[in-house]
Each structure stands twice: as C-alpha cells, then as structure tokens.
N, C-alpha and C positions, 0 to 999 in steps of 0.2 A: 515388657518392652516389646517383644514378637508382635503384637497387638497391635501396636502404637508403627511399628517397624514394616507389616503385611498393609495397613491403611496405608501409606508413606507410597508405597511399592503400589498397591490397587488404584491413588490416585494416579502414579505415571502413565497403570495400562491406561488410562477411560480418556488421558492426555492425547496417549498415540491411537486409541480408538478414532478422537475428537478429531485427530488429525488425519487420519481416515476415510471415516464416514462423517465430513464436514457437511452443517447442517442439518444432520438427518431429524433431528430434533428441532430445528426452524418453524414456528408457528405455531409449537402447540401450547404456546403457553401464552399468545395475544391477550385473551378475556382473563389474565391477572393484573391488569393495570400495569403498574411500574414491577413487576418481577420479572418482564420479559427482557431476555439478557441473563439475566439475574441466574435461570435455571437453565443455563447452557450446560453444553460437556463440558468446554476448556473453565468456568467456572468452579463447578463441581468439584473436577480434576484436583484444583488448583485449592480448592478448601480440602477435598480430603486427603492431597499427600502432605499439605505445611501442616493440618492437625497434628498424623502423622510423625512424621517426622521431626517436626516441635517436641511432641509428647515423648518418642521417640530419646531424645535430645536433654531432654529437661529433668524427665524419668533417670537417666542413665548418668549426669553431672551431681544431682543434688538428694538429698536425701527425703527427698519430702513427701515423697506418695505419687499414687494413681493419679487420684482425684485430682490434687495441683500440678500432675505433667499437662490432665486432661482440659481441664481448665485451663491455662495456659496455650494448647494446642489449639482448644479450641476456637478462642481471639486468635494467634494468629492465623490459624483457618480464615479465618472469618473478614481481616485484613486481605490474606492475600488474593481470595475469592473477589472482596470487593478491587481491589488494582483489579484482577484479571478484568473483572466487569465494564470498570474503566476504562481499559486500557482498549477493546474490542469495542467496544461504542465511538468510541473517539475513531479508532477503523475504519468504522461501518460508515459513517455521519460524510469521512474526508472524500468523500463521492472522486470519482474521477470527471476531469476537464476536459471535452472536447477537444479530437484533435485539431491543429493547426490547418488553417486553409489557406488560401495565395489571398485574401483576402485581408488578412493578421499581416503580412509580409506589405502589404504597400508605403514605400517609403522608404522601409529598407534599402538596406544594401547587401547583395551576394555576389559570389564569383561563380562565371562561365566554368561549364563542365565538359559538356560537349558546346562544341565549335554550335554559335548559332547565326546558318546564312540569312543575307537579306530575304525580306517576308517568309520565311520559313522558320523551323524549330528545332530547337538546343538544349538545355539542359543546364538550369543554374544550384547554386548550392546556399540559400540565404542559413539567417541563424533565427531563431523566434523564442526569447525568454532563453535563451545557450544553445538551444538543439538545433542541429542541426535539421534542414529538409531542403530534399533537391527535391526542383517542380523542374516542368518542362515550362519553356520560353519563349517567346519569340522575338521579335524585335524587329525595326524599321532600317536596321542595318546591318552586316553583318560583322562576328565579332567572335573573336579568337580564345580558345584553349584561355582559361587565365585573365580573363577583361571584369577587370570589374564596375557593378553594374547596378541601378537606380531600379527599385523593382516601382514600374507607374502606374499597374491594374490588375485585377486579376479576368482575367479569361474565363475558369470555372474553377472548379476544384481544388485541380492538383494542377495548372498550366496559369504564370502569367507573361504582360508584356512589360518589359523591360528594355531600357538603355543605356550607354554608357555613360559611367558618370562623372565624365570630362568634358559633358555635352551638355 
C-alpha cells in the first residue's frame, strides 16, 4: 500500500511542479501527432495520482491483491488523465475575445460620468455584453453628470460621439 500512496503523493508533487513551471514541456511532443497535450505535466500528474490513490483504496478495502489494485488504478488513472487532457484542451481552445472598442457600442446607451461641455470632452459609462466600458465622449450640446446618452459614432478606439437620449 505504501507504493500506491507514494505514487499518489508523487502525482500531487508533479501537479504542483506543473503549476509552478507552467509550460516547460510545451511543444516538446508536437511531432507525435495526436499525443500533443497527452504528455503534459498536468495529464501525467492526474494519471499518476489517480493510479496511486485508487490502488491504495482498492488494496485497503478489498482483499483482492496488488495486481487487481494496480489494474483498477491504471484504469482510473487513464480516465483521470483523459479528463485532464480534455479539460485543458478545451481551455486552450477557448481563446480570448478582443477588447471592446467604440465601434461595438454604436447605437447603445450610456450614462455621463464626467460632465461634457458643448463641443468638448467628458466621460461616459456604457455596457457591452454586461460589462462596463468607460470611454471619453464628445457631444455638440453640454451634458451634465448622470445624463443618459446614445452612442452615435466612434471617434477613436477609446472615444465616442454621443447625444442626449431625449433629443
């Protein structure tokens, strides 16, 4: 049973190392076709720890012997490794969307957070996909803090032209 517990603990140590040395083995297994990612440290850690801890549990709770405990541990470790691989692959493919721009807000509403003088600049707070976006804003008429506005055009990546909602 000590061997199985040792494997389980070793797997946790490998996982901790994978977190500390993130990406050290990235790209080393690209020539192996579909194996890229299957030989990553988190996958190896998942396999080894599940093999060890499952083997220890089976050996300690049943009287079926070391060979049976190892077989069940290998099966459970393979499943844990596969789950880790699938999860990490889906995270890597998720990608990040681009930061919102003024163009994305055209036609939306916002609130003036810094008063806008006539033909001058102030600031508006608008929401894009539920996320607040604070932009410099220009208006042809003066707008007080708290005024509701429509975003009419993007002047740059960080500034927009607005008009009052009631006009």
